[in-house]
C-alpha positions as CSV (number, residue, x, y, z in Angstrom):
1,M,-359.2,154.4,-90.4
2,P,-358.8,152.1,-87.5
3,G,-359.6,148.4,-88.1
4,F,-359.3,148.8,-91.9
5,D,-357.1,146.0,-93.3
6,V,-356.0,146.9,-96.8
7,Q,-354.1,143.6,-97.1
8,Y,-357.2,141.6,-96.3
9,L,-359.1,143.6,-98.9
10,M,-356.4,142.9,-101.5
11,R,-356.5,139.1,-100.6
12,Q,-360.2,139.1,-101.1
13,A,-359.9,140.9,-104.4
14,K,-357.3,138.3,-105.6
15,K,-359.6,135.5,-104.5
16,M,-362.5,137.1,-106.5
17,E,-360.3,137.5,-109.5
18,Q,-359.3,133.8,-109.3
19,A,-362.9,132.7,-108.9
20,M,-363.9,134.8,-112.0
21,E,-361.1,133.2,-114.1
22,Q,-362.2,129.7,-113.0
23,A,-365.8,130.5,-113.8
24,K,-364.9,131.8,-117.3
25,E,-363.0,128.5,-117.9
26,K,-366.0,126.5,-116.8
27,L,-368.3,128.4,-119.2
28,G,-366.8,126.4,-122.0
29,E,-367.7,123.2,-120.2
30,L,-371.4,124.2,-119.9
31,S,-373.6,122.6,-122.5
32,V,-377.2,123.4,-123.3
33,E,-379.6,122.1,-126.0
34,A,-382.6,123.8,-127.5
35,E,-385.0,122.9,-130.3
36,S,-387.6,124.5,-132.6
37,G,-390.3,123.3,-134.9
38,G,-391.2,120.5,-132.6
39,G,-387.7,119.0,-132.7
40,L,-387.1,119.5,-136.4
41,V,-384.0,121.6,-135.6
42,K,-381.8,121.1,-132.5
43,V,-378.9,123.2,-131.4
44,K,-376.2,122.4,-128.8
45,M,-374.3,125.4,-127.4
46,D,-371.7,126.0,-124.7
47,G,-371.7,128.6,-122.0
48,R,-369.7,131.0,-124.2
49,H,-372.5,130.9,-126.8
50,M,-370.5,128.9,-129.3
51,V,-372.6,126.5,-131.3
52,Q,-371.3,122.9,-130.9
53,R,-373.8,121.0,-133.0
54,I,-376.8,121.6,-135.2
55,E,-379.1,118.7,-136.0
56,I,-381.8,118.9,-138.7
57,D,-384.4,116.3,-139.0
58,P,-384.7,115.0,-142.6
59,K,-388.4,116.0,-142.6
60,A,-387.3,119.7,-142.5
61,L,-385.3,119.4,-145.7
62,D,-388.1,120.1,-148.2
63,P,-386.5,122.3,-150.9
64,N,-389.8,124.3,-151.0
65,E,-389.5,125.1,-147.3
66,K,-386.1,126.8,-147.3
67,Q,-387.4,129.9,-145.5
68,L,-389.1,127.8,-142.9
69,L,-385.9,125.8,-142.2
70,E,-383.9,129.1,-141.9
71,D,-386.5,130.4,-139.4
72,L,-386.4,127.2,-137.4
73,L,-382.6,127.3,-137.3
74,A,-382.6,130.9,-136.1
75,A,-385.2,130.1,-133.4
76,A,-383.2,127.1,-132.2
77,V,-380.0,129.1,-132.0
78,N,-381.7,131.9,-130.2
79,A,-383.3,129.5,-127.7
80,A,-379.9,127.9,-127.1
81,S,-378.3,131.3,-126.6
82,E,-380.9,132.2,-124.0
83,K,-380.3,128.9,-122.2
84,A,-376.5,129.4,-122.3
85,S,-376.9,132.9,-120.8
86,A,-379.0,131.6,-118.0
87,A,-376.6,128.8,-117.3
88,A,-373.6,131.2,-117.5
89,N,-375.3,133.6,-115.1
90,E,-376.0,130.8,-112.6
91,S,-372.4,129.6,-112.9
92,M,-371.0,133.1,-112.4
93,N,-373.3,133.8,-109.4
94,K,-372.0,130.6,-107.7
95,A,-368.4,131.7,-108.4
96,T,-368.8,135.2,-107.1
97,G,-371.1,134.3,-104.1
98,G,-374.0,136.2,-105.6
99,L,-372.1,139.4,-106.3
100,K,-373.3,140.7,-109.7
101,M,-370.4,140.8,-112.1
102,P,-370.5,141.4,-115.9
103,L,-370.1,138.3,-118.1
104,P,-367.0,138.1,-120.2
105,F,-368.8,138.3,-123.5
């Protein structure tokens, strides 16, 4: 095939691989926060969906409301996970120049 430069293609693939590795590393640096119950439960999560911190307002610690607290905690973790996914997708899109690539998790 005239004009087809395999070496150029290989260099581009290597650059893409390096960009993906750098983007994966940066996912750990991303940080998102979400809350539920009007701020009674707050969750901080990184771009790899690892929970970094959970804050529970003392008003949410009524022993008779155990199920409510559990529900609020699940809702806050899920909201943080959605935000982390959106932030990770944005970061990966920047790293790959908009080329759709699967996330590493």
